[in-house]
C-alpha positions as CSV (number, residue, x, y, z in Angstrom):
1,X,-16.6,-11.7,17.5
2,X,-14.1,-11.6,14.6
3,X,-10.3,-11.8,14.8
4,X,-8.7,-8.3,14.4
5,X,-6.0,-8.0,11.8
6,X,-4.8,-5.5,9.2
7,X,-2.8,-7.5,6.8
8,X,-2.4,-11.0,5.4
9,X,-3.4,-13.1,2.4
10,X,-7.0,-13.7,3.7
11,X,-7.7,-10.0,4.5
12,X,-9.2,-7.7,1.8
13,X,-7.1,-4.8,0.5
14,X,-7.2,-1.3,2.2
15,X,-8.8,0.3,-0.9
16,X,-11.1,-1.5,-3.4
17,X,-13.7,-0.4,-6.0
18,X,-16.3,-2.3,-8.0
19,X,-16.0,0.1,-11.1
20,X,-13.6,-1.5,-13.7
21,X,-12.4,2.0,-14.7
22,X,-11.0,2.6,-11.2
23,X,-7.3,1.9,-10.5
24,X,-8.5,0.2,-7.3
25,X,-10.6,-2.4,-9.2
26,X,-9.5,-6.1,-8.7
27,X,-11.9,-8.7,-10.2
28,X,-10.2,-11.6,-8.4
29,X,-10.7,-10.1,-4.9
30,X,-14.3,-9.1,-5.8
31,X,-15.1,-12.6,-7.0
32,X,-14.5,-13.9,-3.4
33,X,-17.2,-11.6,-2.1
34,X,-16.3,-8.8,0.4
35,X,-18.4,-7.9,3.4
36,X,-18.3,-4.2,4.5
37,X,-19.3,-2.9,7.9
38,X,-19.6,0.9,8.0
39,X,-20.2,2.6,11.3
40,X,-21.2,-0.8,12.8
41,X,-23.8,-1.6,10.1
42,X,-23.2,-4.2,7.4
43,X,-23.7,-2.4,4.0
44,X,-24.4,-4.1,0.7
45,X,-24.5,-1.0,-1.5
46,X,-20.8,0.1,-1.3
47,X,-19.2,1.1,-4.6
48,X,-15.7,1.8,-3.2
49,X,-14.1,1.9,0.2
50,X,-10.8,2.9,1.9
51,X,-10.2,1.5,5.4
52,X,-7.1,3.6,6.3
53,X,-8.8,6.9,5.3
54,X,-12.2,5.9,6.8
55,X,-14.7,6.3,4.0
56,X,-17.0,4.5,1.6
57,X,-18.7,5.6,-1.6
58,X,-22.4,4.7,-2.1
59,X,-24.6,5.3,-5.1
60,X,-26.8,8.4,-4.8
61,X,-30.2,6.9,-5.7
62,X,-30.7,6.4,-9.4
63,X,-29.0,9.6,-10.5
64,X,-26.4,9.4,-13.3
65,X,-23.7,11.8,-14.4
66,X,-23.4,13.0,-18.0
67,X,-21.3,10.0,-18.9
68,X,-23.9,7.5,-17.7
69,X,-22.1,6.6,-14.5
70,X,-24.0,6.5,-11.2
71,X,-23.4,9.5,-8.9
72,X,-21.8,8.5,-5.6
73,X,-21.7,10.0,-2.2
74,X,-18.5,9.8,0.0
75,X,-19.4,8.9,3.6
76,X,-16.8,9.1,6.3
77,X,-16.6,6.8,9.4
78,X,-15.0,3.6,10.6
79,X,-14.8,0.9,7.9
80,X,-14.2,-2.9,8.3
81,X,-13.9,-5.4,5.4
82,X,-13.7,-9.2,5.3
83,X,-13.9,-12.0,2.7
84,X,-17.4,-13.5,2.8
85,X,-16.2,-16.9,1.4
86,X,-14.3,-17.5,4.7
87,X,-17.5,-17.7,6.6
88,X,-18.2,-16.7,10.2
89,X,-15.1,-15.5,12.1
90,X,-13.2,-14.4,9.0
91,X,-10.2,-12.1,9.6
92,X,-11.3,-8.5,9.4
93,X,-9.3,-5.6,7.9
94,X,-9.9,-2.5,10.0
95,X,-8.0,0.5,11.5
96,X,-7.1,0.2,15.2
């Protein structure tokens, strides 16, 4: 299906977040569009991911914390990421 790789210029970073307050936020990489496959299912609601540690954070419904930020759940499992602007067959960043 897709070429397997774990590093390179056209492979998303190991850890990325969409929240600008996070140290793992990178607007340039997010602008390209990143596809996430978690446990074999393509997810569009991922707030943050870490491929090497095998987890994603997703929003817990519409619940907000006391600072007005959405509450998130940390789900563990195999994570794969790719740049969507490269189209079909883009290099995928995944463990193993």
